[in-house]
Steps between C-alpha positions, in 0.01 A plus 500: 500500500631843411582765756211716375251212528619425852469866600144503359424200719656678799267794438201265471601318818528825693167626367337174614667512842732207428800670658697178575474394134612845383794482740597156372487611137711808575758294691531280193546802275767649727680168496487491119579870453718600798613827337148636447452748783135560406422137587675540835298816565172320418595219736571754775154647445344156548693447823369836620149357461607236755649766726841331471744792518809276493403330174388830347841638600669197349348557159541881512860481625646599163267796446588862564159568658503207739338559838740526796272297732472218246874504434569479874253212537667315210848556643385382842334183365798420277765594754820461300615613156522134399136435583400822328688395187317169500164668567537745211528210253727701270708323238783644297714810531369821651542667161180324389299714741256736331599802709816643650340484846430127465852439372650689796287312756586162351871585496488628858331184621744273317794704632370482858469122474846465346646706786322280757638184344841641406470374143327592175136404451298475179126544439510204258648267761283487814751263661752785490293717734333235713664395823408253773551775756196683360253255649427741783354740241257254341159666494231319695280366222338214686538260782355530848383838613216620723261561211565157351450330834170683558373410152607138548328477836189653349497231235544225759227638724270551202565143385431359846177697530391389154579136578307523828197648329517236229520217755205645692304522178575139409416379852168689494414339165528152650338581834 
């Protein structure tokens, strides 16, 4: 499917309230066209619909008019230059950036990571900027947390109540 067809579907998804589908389509486009800053901007707009400042900041990171609060949230969630490099999903040299601002930000991030590691890093080689010591900066994208525990308990309680009502219904049928 062409980029234009996919963007038309994104628009249709958003108009119909299918925000998760629009987000998924845009993520695919950004993956296929990492240099297209307009796609990154559209993805940031979708994350704003979710109220996710960190992800909006992630996808606006290369823009001149990025929001300071979103940038700070992104930098906090992705605590090291290495994690930020990975999160930006850029491939190729900074010279492929559409704007001078984007090129400067990409170069600054790569330079910061190279200084941390004491060796050169390359956008085309994620292994060059990844490091086992970065595990402390892994964003919390799942696992056990208070919200998950509450939802899980709600499901268990709901299941138990449903089963009890069902058993009572069956027993009353045969009584």
